DSSP file (Angstrom, degrees, kcal/mol; ACC not computed):
  #  RESIDUE AA STRUCTURE BP1 BP2  ACC     N-H-->O    O-->H-N    N-H-->O    O-->H-N    TCO  KAPPA ALPHA  PHI   PSI    X-CA   Y-CA   Z-CA
    1    1 A M              0   0    0      0, 0.0   128,-0.3     0, 0.0     3,-0.1   0.000 360.0 360.0 360.0 132.4    0.0    0.0    0.0
    2    2 A I        -     0   0    0    126,-3.0    85,-2.5     1,-0.3     2,-0.3   0.793 360.0  -9.6-109.2 -45.2    1.5    3.3   -1.1
    3    3 A S  E     -AB  86 128A   0    125,-1.9   125,-2.2    83,-0.2     2,-0.4  -0.990  36.5-150.6-156.6 162.4   -1.3    5.9   -0.6
    4    4 A V  E     +AB  85 127A   0     81,-2.6    81,-2.7    -2,-0.3     2,-0.3  -0.995  43.1 144.3-132.1 129.4   -4.9    6.7    0.0
    5    5 A A  E     -AB  84 126A   0    121,-2.1   121,-1.4    -2,-0.4     2,-0.3  -0.954  44.1-121.0-158.1 172.0   -6.1   10.0   -1.7
    6    6 A G        -     0   0    0     77,-1.7    75,-0.2    -2,-0.3   119,-0.0  -0.917  26.9-177.7-116.0 145.8   -8.8   11.9   -3.3
    7    7 A T        -     0   0    0      3,-1.9     3,-0.3    -2,-0.3    75,-0.2  -0.874  44.6-101.1-134.0 170.8   -8.5   13.4   -6.9
    8    8 A P  S    S+     0   0    0      0, 0.0    74,-0.1     0, 0.0    -1,-0.1   0.867 126.5  41.7 -62.5 -33.8  -10.9   15.6   -8.9
    9    9 A N  S    S+     0   0    0      1,-0.3    72,-0.0    72,-0.1    -3,-0.0   0.666 129.5  28.2 -87.3 -18.0  -11.8   12.4  -11.0
   10   10 A A  S    S-     0   0    0     -3,-0.3    -3,-1.9    71,-0.1    -1,-0.3  -0.640  82.6-159.6-145.5  78.1  -12.0   10.1   -7.9
   11   11 A P        -     0   0    0      0, 0.0     2,-0.6     0, 0.0    70,-0.2  -0.241  18.2-127.0 -59.2 147.3  -12.9   12.0   -4.6
   12   12 A L  E     +C   80   0A   0     68,-2.8    68,-2.4    71,-0.1     2,-0.4  -0.847  38.0 171.5 -90.2 125.6  -12.1   10.6   -1.3
   13   13 A N  E     +CD  79 124A   0    111,-2.7   111,-2.5    -2,-0.6     2,-0.4  -0.921  12.2 169.4-147.0 114.5  -15.3   10.6    0.7
   14   14 A I  E     +CD  78 123A   0     64,-2.7    64,-2.3    -2,-0.4     2,-0.4  -0.988  17.7 176.4-123.9 117.9  -15.8    8.9    4.1
   15   15 A E  E     -CD  77 122A   0    107,-3.2   107,-2.3    -2,-0.4     2,-0.5  -0.945  31.0-136.3-131.5 146.8  -19.0    9.8    5.9
   16   16 A V  E     - D   0 121A   0     60,-3.6     2,-0.8    -2,-0.4     3,-0.4  -0.829  29.2-132.3 -93.3 135.5  -20.9    8.9    9.1
   17   17 A I  E    S- D   0 120A   0    103,-3.3   103,-0.6    -2,-0.5     3,-0.1  -0.783  83.3 -17.0 -91.1 111.3  -24.7    8.4    8.4
   18   18 A G  S    S+     0   0    0     -2,-0.8     2,-0.2     1,-0.2    -1,-0.2   0.718 129.6  56.4  67.7  27.1  -26.6   10.3   10.9
   19   19 A G  S    S-     0   0    0     -3,-0.4     2,-0.3   101,-0.1    -1,-0.2  -0.774  76.5-103.8-155.9-164.1  -23.8   10.8   13.4
   20   20 A T        -     0   0    0     -2,-0.2    96,-2.5    -3,-0.1    97,-0.4  -0.947  35.9 -92.8-136.6 160.3  -20.2   12.1   13.8
   21   21 A F  B     -G  115   0B   0     54,-2.9     2,-0.5    -2,-0.3    94,-0.3  -0.441  41.6-113.4 -66.9 145.8  -16.8   10.8   14.0
   22   22 A Y        -     0   0    0     92,-3.2    25,-1.3    23,-0.2     2,-0.4  -0.744  37.5-178.0 -82.3 126.1  -15.4   10.1   17.5
   23   23 A N        -     0   0    0     -2,-0.5    23,-0.1    23,-0.2    20,-0.1  -0.972  17.5-146.2-126.4 111.7  -12.5   12.5   18.2
   24   24 A N    >   -     0   0    0     -2,-0.4     3,-1.8    19,-0.2    23,-0.0  -0.562  23.1-122.9 -72.3 139.8  -10.6   12.2   21.5
   25   25 A P  T 3  S+     0   0    0      0, 0.0    -1,-0.1     0, 0.0    18,-0.0   0.763 114.4  46.3 -52.6 -26.1   -9.4   15.6   22.7
   26   26 A L  T 3  S+     0   0    0     14,-0.0    -2,-0.0     2,-0.0    10,-0.0   0.461  99.5  98.1 -96.4  -2.0   -5.8   14.3   22.8
   27   27 A G    <   -     0   0    0     -3,-1.8     2,-0.2     1,-0.1     4,-0.1  -0.094  46.9-179.9 -81.6 178.5   -6.1   12.7   19.3
   28   28 A G        -     0   0    0      2,-0.5    45,-0.4    19,-0.2    -4,-0.1  -0.707  49.8 -66.0-153.1-158.2   -5.1   13.9   15.9
   29   29 A D  S    S+     0   0    0     -2,-0.2    20,-1.9    43,-0.2     2,-0.3   0.526 112.0  49.0 -83.7  -8.0   -5.0   12.9   12.2
   30   30 A Q  B    S-h   49   0C   0     18,-0.2    -2,-0.5     1,-0.1    20,-0.2  -0.844 104.1 -66.7-130.5 166.6   -2.6    9.9   12.7
   31   31 A A        -     0   0    0     18,-0.7    24,-0.1    -2,-0.3    -1,-0.1  -0.098  57.2-110.0 -48.2 138.1   -2.4    7.0   15.1
   32   32 A P        -     0   0    0      0, 0.0    24,-0.7     0, 0.0    25,-0.5  -0.325  34.0-102.4 -71.0 158.5   -1.7    7.9   18.8
   33   33 A H    >>  -     0   0    0     23,-0.2     4,-1.3    22,-0.1     3,-0.8  -0.523  26.2-119.0 -75.4 146.2    1.5    7.1   20.4
   34   34 A D  H 3> S+     0   0    0      1,-0.2     4,-1.5     2,-0.2     3,-0.4   0.872 110.6  58.1 -47.9 -46.7    1.8    4.1   22.8
   35   35 A H  H 3> S+     0   0    0      1,-0.3     4,-1.2     2,-0.2    -1,-0.2   0.843 106.0  50.5 -63.1 -31.4    2.8    6.1   25.8
   36   36 A L  H <> S+     0   0    0     -3,-0.8     4,-2.7     1,-0.2    -1,-0.3   0.870 103.6  58.3 -74.8 -30.3   -0.5    8.2   25.5
   37   37 A L  H  < S+     0   0    0     -4,-1.3    -2,-0.2    -3,-0.4    -1,-0.2   0.847 101.7  55.0 -67.6 -30.1   -2.7    5.1   25.3
   38   38 A A  H  < S+     0   0    0     -4,-1.5    -1,-0.2     1,-0.2    -2,-0.2   0.921 116.3  37.7 -64.1 -41.0   -1.5    3.8   28.6
   39   39 A A  H  < S+     0   0    0     -4,-1.2    -2,-0.2     1,-0.2    -1,-0.2   0.830 129.4  30.6 -78.4 -33.0   -2.4    7.1   30.3
   40   40 A F    ><  -     0   0    0     -4,-2.7     3,-1.9     1,-0.1    -1,-0.2  -0.750  65.6-178.8-130.5  83.1   -5.7    7.7   28.3
   41   41 A P  G >  S+     0   0    0      0, 0.0     3,-1.3     0, 0.0    -1,-0.1   0.706  77.7  64.9 -60.4 -26.6   -7.3    4.5   27.3
   42   42 A S  G >  S+     0   0    0      1,-0.2     3,-2.0     2,-0.2   -18,-0.1   0.716  83.6  78.1 -65.8 -20.9  -10.2    6.1   25.5
   43   43 A L  G X  S+     0   0    0     -3,-1.9     3,-2.0     1,-0.3    -1,-0.2   0.752  75.4  76.0 -58.3 -22.9   -7.7    7.4   23.0
   44   44 A A  G <  S+     0   0    0     -3,-1.3    -1,-0.3     1,-0.3    -2,-0.2   0.698  92.9  52.9 -63.0 -17.3   -7.6    4.0   21.4
   45   45 A Y  G <  S+     0   0    0     -3,-2.0    -1,-0.3    -4,-0.1   -23,-0.2   0.240  80.8 126.4-102.1  12.6  -10.9    4.7   19.8
   46   46 A D    <   -     0   0    0     -3,-2.0     2,-0.4   -23,-0.1   -23,-0.2  -0.328  66.6-111.7 -70.4 156.8  -10.0    7.9   18.2
   47   47 A T        +     0   0    0    -25,-1.3    26,-0.4    26,-0.2     2,-0.3  -0.722  56.4 139.7 -88.4 136.9  -10.5    8.4   14.5
   48   48 A F  E     - I   0 112C   0     64,-2.5    64,-2.2    -2,-0.4     2,-0.3  -0.960  43.9-114.5-159.5 172.1   -7.2    8.6   12.5
   49   49 A V  E     +hI  30 111C   0    -20,-1.9   -18,-0.7    -2,-0.3    62,-0.3  -0.905  37.1 148.3-119.4 156.3   -5.5    7.5    9.4
   50   50 A T        -     0   0    0     60,-0.9     2,-0.3    -2,-0.3     4,-0.1  -0.922  38.7-125.3-164.6 173.7   -2.5    5.2    8.9
   51   51 A I  S    S-     0   0    0     -2,-0.3    59,-0.2     2,-0.1    -2,-0.0  -0.858  86.5 -18.4-138.1 106.0   -1.1    2.6    6.5
   52   52 A G  S    S+     0   0    0     57,-2.7     2,-0.4    -2,-0.3    57,-0.2  -0.064 116.0  73.5  97.7 -30.8   -0.3   -0.8    7.9
   53   53 A V        -     0   0    0     56,-0.2   -22,-0.2     1,-0.2    -2,-0.1  -0.961  54.7-157.5-126.8 141.6   -0.2   -0.2   11.7
   54   54 A K  S    S+     0   0    0     -2,-0.4     2,-0.5     1,-0.2    -1,-0.2   0.941  91.1  33.8 -75.0 -50.1   -2.8    0.5   14.2
   55   55 A V  S    S-     0   0    0      1,-0.2    -1,-0.2   -24,-0.1     4,-0.2  -0.957  73.6-154.9-111.2 124.0   -0.6    2.2   16.8
   56   56 A A    >   +     0   0    0    -24,-0.7     3,-2.2    -2,-0.5   -23,-0.2   0.931  34.1 148.5 -71.7 -51.8    2.2    4.2   15.4
   57   57 A G  G >  S-     0   0    0    -25,-0.5     3,-0.9     1,-0.3    -1,-0.2  -0.339  80.3  -4.4  53.3-122.8    4.8    4.2   18.1
   58   58 A A  G 3  S+     0   0    0      1,-0.2     3,-0.4    -2,-0.1    -1,-0.3   0.645 136.1  55.8 -80.1 -15.3    8.3    4.4   16.7
   59   59 A V  G X  S+     0   0    0     -3,-2.2     3,-2.1     1,-0.2     4,-0.3   0.274  70.0 110.4-104.8  13.8    7.1    4.1   13.1
   60   60 A K  G X  S+     0   0    0     -3,-0.9     3,-1.2     1,-0.3    -1,-0.2   0.821  72.4  61.2 -56.2 -31.6    4.8    7.2   13.2
   61   61 A D  G 3  S+     0   0    0     -3,-0.4    -1,-0.3     1,-0.2    -2,-0.1   0.459  84.4  75.7 -74.9  -0.9    7.1    9.2   10.9
   62   62 A T  G <  S+     0   0    0     -3,-2.1    26,-2.3    25,-0.1     2,-0.5   0.582  86.4  74.2 -84.8  -9.4    6.8    6.7    8.0
   63   63 A L  E <   -E   87   0A   0     -3,-1.2     2,-0.4    -4,-0.3    24,-0.2  -0.881  66.1-165.5-105.6 131.2    3.4    8.2    7.3
   64   64 A T  E     -E   86   0A   0     22,-3.2    22,-2.6    -2,-0.5     2,-0.5  -0.908  11.3-147.5-115.2 146.5    3.0   11.6    5.6
   65   65 A I  E     -E   85   0A   0     -2,-0.4    20,-0.2    20,-0.2     3,-0.1  -0.931  25.6-125.6-105.4 131.6   -0.2   13.7    5.3
   66   66 A T    >   -     0   0    0     18,-1.7     3,-2.1    -2,-0.5    17,-0.1  -0.359  38.9 -84.4 -73.8 155.5   -0.4   15.8    2.1
   67   67 A P  T 3  S+     0   0    0      0, 0.0    -1,-0.1     0, 0.0    17,-0.1  -0.365 117.0  33.4 -61.2 138.7   -0.9   19.5    2.4
   68   68 A G  T 3  S+     0   0    0      1,-0.4    15,-0.1    -3,-0.1    14,-0.1   0.197  81.2 133.0  96.9 -11.1   -4.6   20.4    2.8
   69   69 A F    <   -     0   0    0     -3,-2.1    -1,-0.4    15,-0.1     2,-0.1  -0.500  65.4-105.4 -67.7 137.8   -5.4   17.3    4.8
   70   70 A P        -     0   0    0      0, 0.0     2,-0.9     0, 0.0    -1,-0.1  -0.377  22.3-123.3 -73.5 144.0   -7.5   18.3    7.8
   71   71 A I  S    S+     0   0    0     -2,-0.1     3,-0.1    -3,-0.1   -43,-0.0  -0.722  91.4   2.4 -81.6 107.4   -5.9   18.2   11.2
   72   72 A G  S    S-     0   0    0     -2,-0.9     2,-1.0     1,-0.1   -43,-0.2   0.431  86.2-109.7  80.6 131.1   -8.2   15.9   13.1
   73   73 A I        +     0   0    0    -45,-0.4     2,-0.2   -26,-0.4   -26,-0.2  -0.803  54.3 165.9-101.7 103.5  -11.0   14.3   11.3
   74   74 A T    >   +     0   0    0     -2,-1.0     3,-0.6     3,-0.1     2,-0.1  -0.643  32.2  23.1-115.9 174.3  -14.1   16.0   12.8
   75   75 A G  T 3  S-     0   0    0    -54,-0.3   -54,-2.9    -2,-0.2     3,-0.1  -0.444 105.0 -52.6  78.6-151.7  -17.8   16.3   12.0
   76   76 A S  T 3  S+     0   0    0    -56,-0.3   -60,-3.6    -2,-0.1     2,-0.3   0.408 111.1  35.2-107.4  -0.9  -19.6   13.7    9.9
   77   77 A S  E <   -C   15   0A   0     -3,-0.6     2,-0.4   -62,-0.2   -62,-0.2  -0.995  50.4-152.1-153.8 161.5  -17.5   13.5    6.8
   78   78 A L  E     +C   14   0A   0    -64,-2.3   -64,-2.7    -2,-0.3     2,-0.4  -0.973  32.0 167.8-130.0 112.5  -14.0   13.5    5.3
   79   79 A N  E     +C   13   0A   0     -2,-0.4     2,-0.3   -66,-0.2   -66,-0.2  -0.994   2.5 151.9-133.1 130.2  -14.1   14.7    1.8
   80   80 A T  E     -C   12   0A   0    -68,-2.4   -68,-2.8    -2,-0.4   -73,-0.2  -0.982  28.9-175.9-156.6 146.7  -11.2   15.8   -0.5
   81   81 A T  S    S+     0   0    0     -2,-0.3   -72,-0.1   -70,-0.2   -71,-0.1   0.359  92.8  40.4-115.8   3.2  -10.3   15.9   -4.1
   82   82 A T  S    S+     0   0    0    -75,-0.2     2,-0.2   -70,-0.1   -75,-0.1   0.380 107.9  40.9-134.2   6.2   -6.7   17.1   -3.5
   83   83 A S        +     0   0    0    -15,-0.1   -77,-1.7   -71,-0.1     2,-0.3  -0.877  45.0 140.8-148.7 177.4   -5.2   15.4   -0.5
   84   84 A G  E     -A    5   0A   0     -2,-0.2   -18,-1.7   -79,-0.2     2,-0.3  -0.876  45.9 -74.4 176.6-146.9   -4.7   12.2    1.3
   85   85 A W  E     +AE   4  65A   0    -81,-2.7   -81,-2.6    -2,-0.3     2,-0.3  -0.988  40.5 175.5-144.3 147.2   -2.1   10.1    3.3
   86   86 A A  E     -AE   3  64A   0    -22,-2.6   -22,-3.2    -2,-0.3     2,-0.4  -0.979  34.6-106.7-152.4 159.8    0.9    8.1    2.0
   87   87 A V  E     - E   0  63A   0    -85,-2.5   -24,-0.2    -2,-0.3   -25,-0.1  -0.775  49.2-105.5 -89.1 139.1    3.9    6.1    3.2
   88   88 A L    >   -     0   0    0    -26,-2.3     3,-2.1    -2,-0.4    -1,-0.1  -0.365  28.6-122.0 -62.8 136.1    7.2    8.0    2.6
   89   89 A S  T 3  S+     0   0    0      1,-0.3    -1,-0.1    -2,-0.0    -2,-0.0   0.746 109.4  48.3 -60.0 -22.9    9.1    6.5   -0.4
   90   90 A N  T 3  S+     0   0    0      2,-0.1    -1,-0.3   -28,-0.0    -2,-0.1   0.277  87.5 107.2 -99.2  11.6   12.1    5.7    1.6
   91   91 A S  S <  S-     0   0    0     -3,-2.1     2,-0.3   -29,-0.2    -4,-0.0  -0.723  71.5-122.9 -90.5 134.9   10.3    4.0    4.4
   92   92 A P        -     0   0    0      0, 0.0     2,-0.4     0, 0.0    -4,-0.1  -0.586  26.4-159.5 -74.7 138.0   10.5    0.2    4.7
   93   93 A Q        -     0   0    0     -2,-0.3   -41,-0.1    -6,-0.0     2,-0.0  -0.939  10.9-127.3-116.3 143.4    7.3   -1.6    4.6
   94   94 A G        -     0   0    0     -2,-0.4     7,-0.0     1,-0.1    -1,-0.0  -0.264  31.6 -99.6 -76.2 167.6    6.6   -5.2    5.8
   95   95 A D    >   -     0   0    0      1,-0.1     3,-2.3    -2,-0.0     6,-0.3  -0.820  25.2-143.9 -92.9 120.7    4.9   -7.8    3.8
   96   96 A P  T 3  S+     0   0    0      0, 0.0    10,-3.0     0, 0.0    11,-0.4   0.603  99.1  56.3 -63.0  -8.2    1.3   -8.0    4.9
   97   97 A F  T 3  S+     0   0    0      8,-0.2     5,-0.0     9,-0.2    -2,-0.0   0.424  83.9  98.7-100.7   0.3    1.3  -11.8    4.5
   98   98 A D  S X  S-     0   0    0     -3,-2.3     3,-3.2     1,-0.1     6,-0.2  -0.790  73.6-139.9 -88.1 121.3    4.2  -12.3    6.9
   99   99 A P  T 3  S+     0   0    0      0, 0.0    -1,-0.1     0, 0.0     6,-0.1   0.665 102.0  61.2 -57.2 -15.4    3.0  -13.3   10.3
  100  100 A D  T 3  S+     0   0    0     -5,-0.1     2,-0.6     4,-0.1     3,-0.1   0.518  92.8  76.7 -81.9  -6.6    5.6  -11.0   11.9
  101  101 A Y  S X  S-     0   0    0     -3,-3.2     3,-1.8    -6,-0.3     4,-0.2  -0.934 119.9 -58.1-113.9 114.7    3.9   -8.0   10.2
  102  102 A V  T 3  S-     0   0    0     -2,-0.6     6,-0.1     1,-0.3   -49,-0.1  -0.305 116.5 -26.1  49.6-117.5    0.8   -6.9   11.8
  103  103 A A  T 3  S-     0   0    0      4,-0.3    -1,-0.3    -7,-0.1    -6,-0.0   0.597  78.7-131.6-102.1 -11.7   -1.5  -10.0   11.7
  104  104 A G  S <  S+     0   0    0     -3,-1.8    -2,-0.1     3,-0.2    -4,-0.1   0.699  74.5 115.3  74.0  14.0    0.1  -11.6    8.6
  105  105 A N  S    S-     0   0    0      2,-0.2    -8,-0.2    -4,-0.2     3,-0.1   0.162  92.9 -99.0-107.1  19.6   -3.2  -12.2    7.0
  106  106 A G  S    S+     0   0    0    -10,-3.0     2,-0.3     1,-0.3    -9,-0.2   0.394  83.3 126.6  85.0  -1.9   -2.9   -9.9    4.0
  107  107 A Q        -     0   0    0    -11,-0.4     2,-0.4   -55,-0.0    -4,-0.3  -0.655  39.8-165.4 -93.1 148.0   -4.8   -7.1    5.5
  108  108 A I        -     0   0    0     -2,-0.3     2,-0.3    -3,-0.1   -55,-0.1  -0.992  18.6-133.4-131.0 124.5   -3.5   -3.5    5.8
  109  109 A L        +     0   0    0     -2,-0.4   -57,-2.7   -57,-0.2   -56,-0.2  -0.608  24.0 176.1 -72.8 131.0   -5.2   -0.9    8.0
  110  110 A I        -     0   0    0      1,-0.5   -60,-0.9    -2,-0.3     2,-0.2   0.379  65.5 -24.7-115.4   0.4   -5.7    2.5    6.2
  111  111 A G  E     -I   49   0C   0    -62,-0.3     2,-0.5     2,-0.0    -1,-0.5  -0.849  50.2-121.7 169.2 159.3   -7.5    4.2    9.0
  112  112 A Q  E     -I   48   0C   0    -64,-2.2   -64,-2.5    -2,-0.2     2,-0.7  -0.992  26.4-175.1-118.7 120.0   -9.7    3.9   12.1
  113  113 A F        -     0   0    0     -2,-0.5     2,-0.3   -66,-0.2   -66,-0.1  -0.887   7.7-179.5-119.3  96.1  -13.0    5.7   11.7
  114  114 A S        -     0   0    0     -2,-0.7   -92,-3.2   -92,-0.4     2,-0.3  -0.710  15.5-141.6-100.6 147.8  -14.9    5.5   15.0
  115  115 A T  B     -G   21   0B   0    -94,-0.3   -94,-0.2    -2,-0.3     3,-0.1  -0.796  14.5-130.9-108.4 152.5  -18.4    7.1   15.5
  116  116 A L  S    S+     0   0    0    -96,-2.5    -1,-0.1    -2,-0.3   -95,-0.1   0.871 105.7  19.7 -61.3 -41.5  -19.6    8.8   18.6
  117  117 A D  S    S-     0   0    0    -97,-0.4    -1,-0.2    -3,-0.0   -96,-0.1   0.198 114.0 -93.0-125.4  16.2  -22.8    6.9   18.7
  118  118 A G        +     0   0    0      1,-0.1    30,-0.3    -3,-0.1    -2,-0.0   0.637  67.3 162.7  82.4  13.3  -22.3    3.7   16.6
  119  119 A S        -     0   0    0    -99,-0.2     2,-0.2    27,-0.2    -1,-0.1  -0.080  44.1 -95.0 -57.7 163.0  -23.7    5.2   13.3
  120  120 A A  E     -D   17   0A   0   -103,-0.6  -103,-3.3    26,-0.1     2,-0.4  -0.513  35.3-148.8 -80.0 156.4  -23.0    3.5   10.0
  121  121 A I  E     +DF  16 144A   0     23,-2.2    23,-4.2  -105,-0.2     2,-0.3  -0.971  18.1 172.9-127.3 140.1  -20.1    4.7    7.9
  122  122 A Q  E     +DF  15 143A   0   -107,-2.3  -107,-3.2    -2,-0.4     2,-0.3  -0.943  11.5 137.3-140.4 159.3  -19.8    4.7    4.1
  123  123 A G  E     -DF  14 142A   0     19,-2.3    19,-2.5    -2,-0.3     2,-0.4  -0.994  39.4-116.8 179.6 177.3  -17.3    6.0    1.6
  124  124 A T  E     +DF  13 141A   0   -111,-2.5  -111,-2.7    -2,-0.3     2,-0.3  -0.990  29.1 178.7-137.1 129.6  -15.2    5.8   -1.5
  125  125 A I  E     - F   0 140A   0     15,-2.8    15,-3.5    -2,-0.4     2,-0.5  -0.924  25.7-134.6-132.8 155.3  -11.5    6.0   -1.6
  126  126 A R  E     -BF   5 139A   0   -121,-1.4  -121,-2.1    -2,-0.3     2,-0.4  -0.954  28.4-170.6-106.2 123.0   -8.6    5.8   -4.2
  127  127 A V  E     -BF   4 138A   0     11,-2.9    11,-2.1    -2,-0.5     2,-0.4  -0.958  11.6-160.9-118.8 134.8   -5.8    3.5   -3.2
  128  128 A R  E     +BF   3 137A   0   -125,-2.2  -126,-3.0    -2,-0.4  -125,-1.9  -0.946  26.6 152.5-112.0 136.8   -2.4    3.1   -4.9
  129  129 A Y  E     - F   0 136A   0      7,-2.4     7,-3.3    -2,-0.4     2,-0.5  -0.914  43.3-106.1-149.8 171.7   -0.4    0.0   -4.2
  130  130 A I  E     + F   0 135A   0     -2,-0.3     2,-0.4     5,-0.2     5,-0.2  -0.944  33.5 176.8-110.5 130.3    2.2   -2.4   -5.6
  131  131 A S  E >  S- F   0 134A   0      3,-2.8     3,-1.6    -2,-0.5    -2,-0.0  -0.986  72.1 -11.7-132.2 121.1    1.0   -5.7   -6.8
  132  132 A N  T 3  S-     0   0    0     -2,-0.4     3,-0.1     1,-0.3    -1,-0.1   0.822 129.9 -54.5  58.2  33.5    3.4   -8.2   -8.5
  133  133 A G  T 3  S+     0   0    0      1,-0.2     2,-0.4     0, 0.0    -1,-0.3   0.518 119.2 104.5  77.2   7.2    6.1   -5.4   -8.7
  134  134 A R  E <  S-F  131   0A   0     -3,-1.6    -3,-2.8     0, 0.0     2,-0.3  -0.943  73.1-118.5-119.5 143.9    3.7   -3.0  -10.6
  135  135 A Q  E     -F  130   0A   0     -2,-0.4     2,-0.3    -5,-0.2    -5,-0.2  -0.590  37.1-178.5 -72.0 137.2    2.0    0.1   -9.3
  136  136 A E  E     -F  129   0A   0     -7,-3.3    -7,-2.4    -2,-0.3     2,-0.4  -0.900  16.9-150.4-132.4 163.2   -1.8   -0.2   -9.5
  137  137 A V  E     +F  128   0A   0     -2,-0.3     2,-0.3    -9,-0.2    -9,-0.2  -0.995  15.9 179.6-133.6 137.0   -4.6    2.2   -8.6
  138  138 A S  E     -F  127   0A   0    -11,-2.1   -11,-2.9    -2,-0.4     2,-0.6  -0.989  23.8-140.1-136.7 146.5   -8.1    1.1   -7.4
  139  139 A I  E     -F  126   0A   0     -2,-0.3     2,-0.5   -13,-0.2   -13,-0.2  -0.922  27.4-166.8-104.3 127.2  -11.2    3.0   -6.4
  140  140 A V  E     -F  125   0A   0    -15,-3.5   -15,-2.8    -2,-0.6     2,-0.4  -0.942  10.2-166.4-120.9 132.0  -12.9    1.2   -3.5
  141  141 A G  E     +F  124   0A   0     -2,-0.5     2,-0.3   -17,-0.2   -17,-0.2  -0.904  16.4 172.8-110.6 143.3  -16.4    1.8   -2.1
  142  142 A F  E     -F  123   0A   0    -19,-2.5   -19,-2.3    -2,-0.4     2,-0.3  -0.981  20.1-160.8-150.8 158.7  -17.4    0.5    1.2
  143  143 A G  E     -F  122   0A   0     -2,-0.3   -21,-0.2   -21,-0.2    -2,-0.0  -0.977   1.5-167.1-146.0 130.1  -20.2    0.5    3.7
  144  144 A I  E     -F  121   0A   0    -23,-4.2   -23,-2.2    -2,-0.3    -2,-0.0  -0.957  22.3-141.5-115.9 113.6  -20.1   -0.4    7.4
  145  145 A P        -     0   0    0      0, 0.0    -2,-0.0     0, 0.0   -26,-0.0  -0.310  22.9-102.2 -73.2 158.7  -23.6   -0.7    9.0
  146  146 A S     >  -     0   0    0      1,-0.1     4,-2.0   -26,-0.1     3,-0.2  -0.331  35.8-105.9 -67.6 159.8  -24.4    0.4   12.4
  147  147 A P  H  > S+     0   0    0      0, 0.0     4,-2.2     0, 0.0     5,-0.2   0.877 124.1  56.1 -57.8 -35.1  -24.6   -2.2   15.1
  148  148 A G  H  > S+     0   0    0    -30,-0.3     4,-2.1     1,-0.2     5,-0.2   0.922 105.5  51.8 -63.8 -40.7  -28.4   -1.8   15.1
  149  149 A A  H  > S+     0   0    0      2,-0.2     4,-2.6     1,-0.2    -1,-0.2   0.891 106.3  54.1 -55.5 -45.6  -28.3   -2.6   11.3
  150  150 A F  H  X S+     0   0    0     -4,-2.0     4,-2.2     1,-0.2    -1,-0.2   0.927 108.3  49.5 -55.0 -48.4  -26.3   -5.7   12.1
  151  151 A A  H  X S+     0   0    0     -4,-2.2     4,-2.2     1,-0.2    -2,-0.2   0.888 110.3  50.0 -63.1 -39.3  -29.0   -6.9   14.5
  152  152 A L  H  X S+     0   0    0     -4,-2.1     4,-2.6     2,-0.2    -1,-0.2   0.867 109.2  51.8 -69.5 -33.8  -31.8   -6.3   12.0
  153  153 A M  H  X S+     0   0    0     -4,-2.6     4,-2.8     2,-0.2    -2,-0.2   0.915 110.1  50.6 -64.6 -39.1  -29.8   -8.2    9.3
  154  154 A G  H  X S+     0   0    0     -4,-2.2     4,-2.3     2,-0.2    -2,-0.2   0.922 110.7  47.0 -63.1 -42.4  -29.5  -11.1   11.8
  155  155 A V  H  X S+     0   0    0     -4,-2.2     4,-2.9     2,-0.2    -1,-0.2   0.921 112.1  50.3 -63.7 -44.1  -33.2  -11.0   12.6
  156  156 A A  H  X S+     0   0    0     -4,-2.6     4,-3.1     1,-0.2     5,-0.2   0.933 110.1  52.2 -58.4 -44.4  -34.0  -10.9    8.8
  157  157 A A  H  X S+     0   0    0     -4,-2.8     4,-2.3     1,-0.2    -2,-0.2   0.917 110.5  48.0 -61.3 -41.7  -31.6  -13.9    8.3
  158  158 A L  H  X S+     0   0    0     -4,-2.3     4,-2.7     2,-0.2     5,-0.2   0.954 112.8  47.1 -59.9 -50.1  -33.4  -15.8   11.0
  159  159 A I  H  X S+     0   0    0     -4,-2.9     4,-2.9     1,-0.2    -2,-0.2   0.927 112.0  49.6 -55.0 -45.8  -36.8  -15.1    9.6
  160  160 A G  H  X S+     0   0    0     -4,-3.1     4,-2.3     1,-0.2    -1,-0.2   0.881 111.8  50.1 -66.6 -37.6  -35.7  -16.0    6.1
  161  161 A T  H  X S+     0   0    0     -4,-2.3     4,-2.5    -5,-0.2    -1,-0.2   0.922 111.3  48.3 -62.9 -46.3  -34.2  -19.3    7.4
  162  162 A R  H  X S+     0   0    0     -4,-2.7     4,-1.7     2,-0.2    -2,-0.2   0.918 111.1  49.8 -64.6 -46.0  -37.5  -20.2    9.3
  163  163 A R  H  X S+     0   0    0     -4,-2.9     4,-1.2    -5,-0.2     3,-0.3   0.944 111.3  48.6 -61.8 -46.0  -39.6  -19.4    6.3
  164  164 A R  H >X S+     0   0    0     -4,-2.3     3,-0.9     1,-0.2     4,-0.6   0.947 112.5  49.3 -57.0 -46.9  -37.4  -21.7    4.0
  165  165 A R  H >< S+     0   0    0     -4,-2.5     3,-0.5     1,-0.2    -1,-0.2   0.805 106.7  55.7 -68.0 -24.9  -37.5  -24.5    6.5
  166  166 A G  H 3< S+     0   0    0     -4,-1.7    -1,-0.2    -3,-0.3    -2,-0.2   0.720 103.8  54.4 -76.7 -20.4  -41.3  -24.2    6.8
  167  167 A R  H <<        0   0    0     -4,-1.2    -1,-0.2    -3,-0.9    -2,-0.2   0.571 360.0 360.0 -89.1  -7.9  -41.8  -24.7    3.0
  168  168 A T    <<        0   0    0     -4,-0.6    -1,-0.2    -3,-0.5    -2,-0.1   0.464 360.0 360.0 -90.2 360.0  -39.9  -28.0    2.8
């Protein structure tokens, strides 16, 4: 993973549906330092951006924020067509499939977006990455339902299962 950004042709848009992002007063636009988490545990739920690591600690300086990126992600949306975040070109990155790198399961964290009240989050982002030695770009859309929506989906699944069983 090299960068996450918005461009005029592919805007970066991450929004909370009917709520706001959670922002700890001690938080910022990047992952909090380890020493602050010990003293202020709620800081672990702050909204921030990163590439590859949840808690920055000693590797915080490997991430760069482009000019124009908001300091602190506040309100109910993050929208930009001219900025984003990236790994510095001279920073070593681990292999996301290596068990010694994060979880080793191929996943890379690109941000933690927490809501104040458990609202749903949706968005579209442009990611640049290296695959098989070549730089690639993908536009990714996503939606994360609120916990209440998860519960409703579970109820709907149970009802659907019960109806199907009753017909046989």
